[in-house]
C-alpha positions in Angstrom: -3.4 17.5 2.4 -3.6 14.5 4.8 -4.2 11.2 2.7 -4.4 7.7 4.3 -2.3 6.2 1.7 -3.2 2.6 2.1 -6.4 1.0 3.3 -8.9 -1.8 2.5 -12.7 -1.7 2.3 -14.0 -3.1 5.8 -14.1 -2.3 9.4 -14.0 1.4 10.0 -14.1 1.8 6.2 -17.0 -0.6 5.6 -19.0 1.9 3.4 -19.1 5.5 2.2 -20.8 6.7 5.3 -18.3 5.2 7.7 -15.3 6.2 5.6 -16.3 9.9 5.4 -17.2 9.8 9.2 -13.6 8.5 10.1 -11.9 10.9 7.7 -13.9 13.8 9.1 -13.3 12.9 12.7 -9.6 12.7 12.3 -9.1 15.6 9.9 -8.1 13.5 7.0 -8.9 14.5 3.4 -8.8 11.3 1.3 -8.1 7.7 1.5 -6.3 5.3 -0.9 -8.8 2.3 -1.0 -8.5 -1.4 -2.5 -10.3 -4.5 -1.6 -9.8 -6.6 1.7 -9.0 -10.4 1.3 -12.7 -11.0 2.2 -15.8 -9.3 3.5 -14.9 -7.8 6.9 -17.6 -5.8 8.7 -15.4 -5.2 11.8 -11.8 -4.3 12.1 -9.4 -7.2 13.1 -7.8 -7.2 16.4 -4.0 -7.8 15.9 -1.5 -7.9 18.6 1.3 -5.3 18.6 4.0 -7.8 17.1 6.0 -5.0 15.6 7.5 -4.1 19.0 8.2 -7.7 19.9 9.6 -9.3 16.8 12.3 -8.3 14.3 10.5 -6.2 11.6 11.9 -8.0 8.6 11.4 -11.5 10.2 7.9 -10.6 11.1 7.0 -9.4 7.6 8.1 -12.6 5.9 6.3 -14.8 8.6 3.2 -12.9 7.9 3.8 -13.3 4.3 3.8 -17.1 4.6 0.6 -17.1 6.5 -1.1 -14.8 4.0 -0.1 -17.0 1.1 -1.5 -20.1 2.8 -4.9 -18.7 3.1 -5.0 -16.4 0.2 -3.4 -17.7 -2.9 -6.6 -19.6 -4.2 -8.6 -19.0 -7.2 -11.6 -18.4 -5.1 -9.8 -15.7 -3.2 -8.6 -14.2 -6.4 -12.1 -14.3 -7.8 -13.6 -12.5 -4.7 -10.8 -9.7 -4.9 -11.5 -9.1 -8.5 -15.2 -8.7 -7.8 -14.4 -6.4 -4.9 -12.5 -4.1 -7.2 -15.9 -3.1 -8.7 -17.2 -2.4 -5.1 -14.1 -0.1 -4.7 -15.1 1.8 -7.8 -18.6 2.2 -6.7 -17.5 3.4 -3.3 -15.2 5.9 -4.8 -17.8 7.2 -7.1 -20.2 7.9 -4.2 -17.6 9.6 -2.0 -17.3 13.1 -3.4 -13.5 12.7 -4.2 -12.7 11.4 -0.7 -11.9 7.8 -1.9 -9.2 7.1 -4.3 -9.3 3.7 -5.9 -6.2 1.5 -6.3 -6.9 -1.4 -8.7 -5.6 -4.6 -7.0 -4.4 -6.5 -10.1 -3.9 -10.2 -10.3 -0.7 -10.6 -12.5 -1.5 -14.3 -13.0 -4.6 -13.6 -14.9 -4.4 -10.2 -16.5 -3.1 -8.6 -19.6 -2.2 -5.2 -21.0 -5.5 -5.0 -22.8 -7.6 -5.8 -19.6 -5.6 -3.1 -17.7 -6.4 -0.6 -20.4 -10.0 -1.7 -20.3 -10.4 -1.3 -16.5 -8.6 2.0 -16.5 -11.0 3.3 -19.1 -13.9 2.0 -17.1 -12.9 2.9 -13.6 -10.3 5.7 -13.8 -8.4 4.3 -10.9 -5.8 6.5 -9.2 -3.2 3.6 -8.9 -2.3 0.0 -9.0 -1.7 -2.5 -6.1 0.1 -5.9 -6.5 0.4 -8.4 -3.6 2.8 -11.3 -4.0 1.5 -12.9 -0.8 -2.0 -13.4 -2.6 -0.8 -13.6 -6.2 2.4 -15.6 -6.3 4.0 -14.0 -9.4 7.7 -13.2 -9.7 9.3 -9.6 -10.1 11.5 -11.0 -12.7 8.7 -11.9 -15.0 7.2 -10.5 -18.2 3.8 -9.7 -16.6 5.4 -7.5 -13.9 7.4 -5.8 -16.6 4.3 -5.1 -18.4 2.3 -4.0 -15.4 5.1 -1.6 -14.3 5.5 -0.2 -17.8 1.7 0.3 -18.1 1.7 2.2 -14.8 4.6 4.4 -16.0 2.9 5.2 -19.3 -0.3 6.1 -17.5 1.5 8.0 -14.6 -0.1 5.7 -12.0 1.8 4.7 -8.9 2.2 1.1 -8.2 2.0 -0.1 -4.6 3.7 -3.4 -4.2 3.5 -5.9 -1.2 6.7 -7.9 -1.6 6.9 -11.5 -0.6 10.4 -12.7 0.4 14.1 -11.8 0.6 14.8 -12.9 -3.0 11.8 -11.0 -4.3 12.9 -8.0 -2.5 16.4 -8.2 -4.0 15.0 -8.8 -7.5 12.9 -5.6 -7.1 15.7 -3.5 -5.9 17.7 -4.7 -8.9 15.0 -3.7 -11.6 13.4 -0.7 -9.8 15.4 1.9 -11.7 14.7 0.3 -15.0 11.1 2.0 -14.8 9.8 5.5 -14.5 7.0 4.1 -12.5 6.7 5.5 -8.9 6.7 2.4 -6.7 5.4 2.3 -3.1 6.7 -0.5 -1.2 4.1 -1.8 1.4 4.7 -2.0 5.1 8.4 -1.5 5.1 8.9 -5.1 4.0 12.6 -5.8 3.6 13.7 -2.5 4.8 17.0 -3.6 6.0 17.8 -5.0 2.5 16.7 -1.8 0.9 19.2 0.0 3.2 22.1 -2.4 2.4 21.4 -2.3 -1.3 20.5 1.5 -1.6 23.1 2.1 -4.5 21.1 -0.3 -6.6 17.7 1.3 -5.8 15.9 3.6 -8.3 15.1 7.0 -6.9 11.4 6.2 -7.9 10.8 4.0 -4.8 8.8 5.1 -1.7 8.0 3.5 1.5 4.6 2.9 3.1 4.6 2.6 6.9 1.3 0.7 7.5 0.1 -1.2 9.5 0.5 -0.1 13.2 0.4 -3.4 14.9 3.1 -4.7 12.7 5.3 -1.6 11.9 7.0 -0.1 15.0 7.8 3.6 15.5 11.4 2.6 15.8 11.2 0.9 12.2 9.6 4.2 10.9 12.4 6.1 12.3 14.9 3.9 10.8 13.3 4.4 7.3 13.2 8.2 7.8 16.8 8.4 8.9 18.0 6.2 6.0 15.9 7.4 3.2 14.7 10.9 4.2 11.1 12.2 4.8 10.3 12.8 1.2 10.2 9.0 0.6 7.8 7.9 3.4 4.1 7.7 2.8 1.5 7.4 5.7 -1.1 4.6 5.5 -3.4 2.8 7.9 -4.1 -0.7 6.4 -7.5 -0.6 7.7 -9.2 -2.9 8.7 -6.2 -5.0 9.8 -6.0 -3.6 13.3 -8.1 -1.5 15.5 -8.0 2.3 15.3 -5.2 2.1 12.8 -5.7 5.5 11.2 -5.7 7.3 14.6 -2.7 5.4 15.7 -0.4 6.1 12.7 -1.3 9.8 12.7 -0.3 9.9 16.4 2.9 8.2 15.7 3.9 10.4 13.0 3.1 13.6 14.9 5.1 12.3 17.9 8.2 12.1 15.8 10.8 14.8 16.4 10.2 16.4 13.0 9.7 19.9 11.5 6.0 20.6 10.8 6.6 20.7 7.0 8.3 17.2 7.3 5.3 15.8 9.1 3.0 17.3 6.5 5.0 15.5 3.9 4.7 12.2 5.4 1.0 12.8 6.1 0.0 13.3 2.5 2.1 15.8 0.7 4.5 13.1 -0.7 1.5 11.1 -1.9 -0.3 14.0 -3.3 2.6 14.8 -5.7 2.7 11.0 -6.8 -1.0 11.0 -7.4 -0.9 14.3 -9.4 -3.9 15.5 -7.6 
């Protein structure tokens, strides 16, 4: 099975028709979808900075920009409302769209998570420290990670800073949750601190303009193909799904290893 493991509603994925069209054209079975930061009818044009700037440095610079424009209550409200749109899209997709609920840890509770899961039956949870400035070493993160473990839901997390990466590494093994670390953020720190890292941590390799092929190879060499998950991060970049598929298939890997990255690893985590 081929799964776009991380994408947002917008651009090439602006509605059910466009989503199914892209998936069919590229031979992809399903997509994991969450809201975008705002309504985006067109995909964004992003420069290929991943080949020009050190990967970890680029991640943290981008994070500071994201926080400057997204850490507002109006953005939070828009994202929460868009979660309902993701549910509606998934319901109309015939199983092609899998909803990840983008949770605001600053405004949620365990009861609210339970209520939303009962209502939407989402396939996983997403957290983003750039948009919602919560701490890893906080009670609410512990509660959300524990909830995800209890419900066998994977938890995708976009980490913000070196400190938050270190804090995440230090607590990752305390949970049975399957964590997916977005965009290879802090990869070099994960490599250096691998002895502290839980075996329940996987690495998302989106988005193509910001994550180079060399960085993907580094992650594979250090953690193995079973820990790598393909995602596009659509609509943040043009033709992202096509580009990331091409990158993975161009790597010097066995066919079964390519298949693992393209979807088999995520399929096991999602229990589908």
